[in-house]
C-alpha positions, 0 to 999 in steps of 0.5 A: 467541558468544551475544552475536554471535548476538543482535547479528545478530537484533537487526540483522536484525529491528529492530522498527518501533514504533508511530508517535509521535503528531504534534503538529503535522506530519502526513503523509498520503496521498489515498485516494478510496475510491470510485475504488478496487474495494472488494475491494482496500481492505484490501490497499492499506490495510495497505500504506500502514500498513506503509510508514509512512503513519498518515493517509488524506486522502478526499472524500466525494462528496455526489452518489455517496452521495445516490440519485435518490430523496433517500435516502442509501447509506452501506453499499454497498447499491446499489454496493460503492464507497459503503459508506463506513461499511465503509471508516471501520471498515476504518480503525478496526481498522487504527488509521488516521487519517482526513482528510475532505472533506465538501463538493464540489468532488470533484476529477475528479468528475461535476459535481464532487460536487454533485447535480444541480440543487442550487445550489453554495453552502452553504445548500444543503448543510446537509441533507447536513451534517447527514446526515454529522455524524449519521452519523460523529460516533461514528467521530471520535478522541475516541470512539475512531474514525479521524476526525482531521481535517475540511477545508473548514470544514464546521462538523461533527463537531467536530474540526480541520482539517488543521495548516496549510499544506498541501503536496500533492506528486504521487507522479508529480512527477520532483521529487516528493522535493524538494518533500516535502523542502522541506515537511519542512524548513519543520517546519510544517503537512501533507505529503499525497501524492496520485496514489499508487493507481490511480485507476478512477472508477465508470462514468459518474461521472468528469467529462466528458471527463476519464480512466476510469482514471489510473494511480498509483504503486501499480497495481490489481494492487499493483505499485509503480512508481518513483515510490513511492520518494519515497513510501517514503523519506518515509513511513519517515523521518517514522515518528519524526521528524514528533513532532520537526518542531514542535520544530524550527526553521531555524538562519538565523544560521549558514548550512549551508557547505562544510567550507571556509567556502565557500557551497554550490555552485549547485543544491545548498541545505541548511537546518539545523533546530535543535532548541529543547530542548537535546539531542533532535534537529537535522538538515541537509536537503540537496538536490542539484538540479544535475546533478553529483554534491555530494562535500564536507564540510559545516560546520553550527552547533550551537547548544547547544555555540555551535560549528560540527560539521563533517559528513564524507563526504557523497555526493549523486548528481544530484537527490538529497536527504538528511536527515542527524541532527545532535546525536541524543540517544541518550537517552530524549528523542530518537528512542529509547523505551527508551534510559535506559542512555543519558547526556544526553551520548551521543548521534549527532554526526551521519549521512550517511545518514538515521536512521529509528529507534534501539533499545536492548535487552539491551546492542544498540544497534540503528539503521535508516537510508535510505542510497541511498550507503554512508554512515557514522555518528559516536557520541559515547559514555560508554563503549568498546562490547564490539562487534561491529559489524554492518551490513546483516547482515554483521560490519563492522571498528569504528572507535572513538578512546579518546580522544574516545569516538567511534566511526565506524559505516560504513553500507552502501548500502541495499536496496529503494525506500526504500534501508533498512539495519539495523545494531547495535552491542553497546554493552555486555555486559548483565547480564540478557538475553531475546529471540525465537528465530526469530520471524517471523510469525504465522498468523491464527485459530491458535495460533502458537508463539513461543519465547524465551530467557533469561539466567537462570532467575530472569529467566524466572521474572519475565518476561512477554509483553506483547501487542497487544490481542485476543491471548492466549498460554499460556506452556510452560516448556521449560527453565530458560532457555526459554519457548514461548508458544503465541499465539492471533492473532484470526480478524478480524486482517487479512492483512499487518498488523503487530504487535509482541511484547515480553518484559518482566521487572521492568517493562523491556522486554528483547527485542522482535519486529515480526511480520507477520500472515497468513491460513493460506493464500493461494488464487489461480485463476491462468486467472481473467479479468482487466479491462483499461485500456490494454495494462498495467493490469489488475484482478482480478475477484471473484469470479474467472470462468474461461472454459471450453469447453461441450463439452470444459471445461478444466483449471483451475489453482490456486496454493496458498501456504502462509504457515505456518512448517511444513508444512501439508496441505490438502483441496480439494474443487471443486463446482458443479452441472452440472459434474464435477470430475476428481479430485473431491478433493485432498489437498495437502501444502506446504512451510513459506511455499512455493507449491504448483500444483494442477491439476484437470479440469472437465467441463461436463454440458450447461450453457447457455452464460454464467455459472455458480456454483461453489466451492473448499471448503478444509478441514484446515489452511485452512478456507474457501470461495472462491466462483468462476464458469465462463463457458461458451462453445460452440465456434464461437460467441460468448456475450453475458454481464453482470457487474460486473467493476470493483466499482462496482455497474453491470454491464459488458456482454461479448461473448466467444469462445474467442479474443477478448473485447470488454467494454462499459459500460452508461454513458458512451454504452456506452463500449468498454472492452476489446478482448483477443486472449485468448491473448496475453500472461499476461492477454491484450492490450488493444489500446484505449487506457486511455480505451476507445472510443465514449465518450459522455454518460449511460447507455444501454439494453442487450439481448443477444442470440445472440453480439450486444449492442444499445446504445439511446441517446436517438436512436440504436441500435448493434448489436455482433456478435463473428463466430463464432469469429473475433477480429472485431467488427462495430458497426453503428449507425443514425446516423454512429459517433462521430468517432475510436477505435481505429486500425489498428495493431501492439500487441506480437505482435498486429495490430488492423485497422480497416475503416470500411466506412461512416459507420454500420458498422466492422470490428475485426479482431485478427490474430497 
């Protein structure tokens, strides 16, 4: 029974060890920091690391960091998005790698990244490169920093270029999986994923005529779109296979065929990559670009045994690809770090799912696969497994042939975007065992109890807990066979990151836990304003802004998530000059890993219309101050206000009443970004396209009046007015208004009516 419990634990929580150091093959994701609000950098980089990406690629736009007076801003003094050093330090904390492009051109960027009036040649760039060399030299890998590659023959930093050739694949490409697997099959160079994150240009810095917003595979609010599936599959695969690829070569003398010896059918291609080192790891990369499913055994060549191997029960859907492991050693030379208990003759003969990781501890062989369909794996062993076999968290019958000493393991279809499934097989009853009891998460800045148990008291006495750098632990012996560790997580650890713990005795790792880090509580103001781009893209504004009635106030909803694995109590105290809060203080109890909704009422005490600062203080289980702002809106009137909504350092200008909101940029000729009916959809429905309206060139001068905004360009003046309490925006200009713009039409349950009363006056009305 104890062995079954141990086996289930291995199958449910197979650790994901740190990625092996890639020798020649690199997988990277494009992450242009200047196109993403800095408040979201940490969240997205942690996500990339979690799915298996270690390297991010980005340009450093010359004209973005060099200011008009010739000085440079690399720390965000003039715009948060210029904080290159903050971004580099974040990569360093996450132990991720940077691949930088210091020279223009910068994709989609104003003037290609060159400062105005500067010649597009290498001589002109010398001062810029010298500045970067001095700034970034301490941040290279040889100094413990993240910068691993410099592209563009820049001649700085003494780091190499990324391995060639570079295969760039857009996450939006319908054939992204096929193209990425072609790069893997070459077993050389670099795979670069583009268009992964939503891109949001700082105001006025997009290439003239280019988009202000560009959708990626992951939205601004962190939602994964279907396009992310190919990236997830490849990231999981290359976490360990990347280190094996340099030792693999295409097997050309014996091409892969169907088992009957016939060529592959039209639309189906397969390449065998054979290891040059005997008994390490080979693979067959197969792609089905036809419209029909492919179901047939394959015949591949074993270059060391000098005979063919038949891979049975292959199921490949149309437009699907698979990376089938072939003759993968179960010893320490393959994908497994701690498999010294296996002989050189023991190996995975083949699998019809993608093998991602192998672990062996406490007598149990645990593996993780990406399985788009039900699959199988065949193992060549030197002993009969003691069983049982757990697949996807459930016991499954084990098919073992004692004559051939082969185990045939059924693999269920995986779950999630990467089709992941974990399996575990008890190979032998261990002489000694140690494992973690229900260890799943750690809370940042706290002492966390992690329980461990052992097969003998002597083993417990000889054991120790292996921790990440910066973590500490205090042991308490609960019984002869159980030890509790109070693990202290540093306060500066990153929310969402993962760490590995290990129980070690006599220099051997006996048990592992892969644990995620969480801040004590996650707090969200559910009614906070969001900036919209088109009808579906939205960005949470930081600090949060909540519109309120300047006379009656409103009810404020606060969502509090307890991230700790036990009941927690919080004291919540809102505070802001000029406002009364009822209740003035609230006590909230929350069950483990549970969301609770807190409500309080805010009453203005004669505040002026516009923005007002306030704070939400947390005490008890979470000690944090959350800055926020109220937007006081008088009844029956509109208010004009300004704030930096997208974190680019340039404020937007807003007209708002209790029904609607219109947002404008002070750049791009006063571009109209958003026209929202506030009571529609969860966060309001924007009826403008992603590119907005009234787009032009250059900055404009903006003056706010009583419910009006006046925009002044070089030879024109535009006045925008929100009519009292109505959802009606009136736009007037002393010259003809720009051509085009929004048209009358239905948007979900909202209708936009456009009345062009003259060449210089247009009225936009929202009705429901």
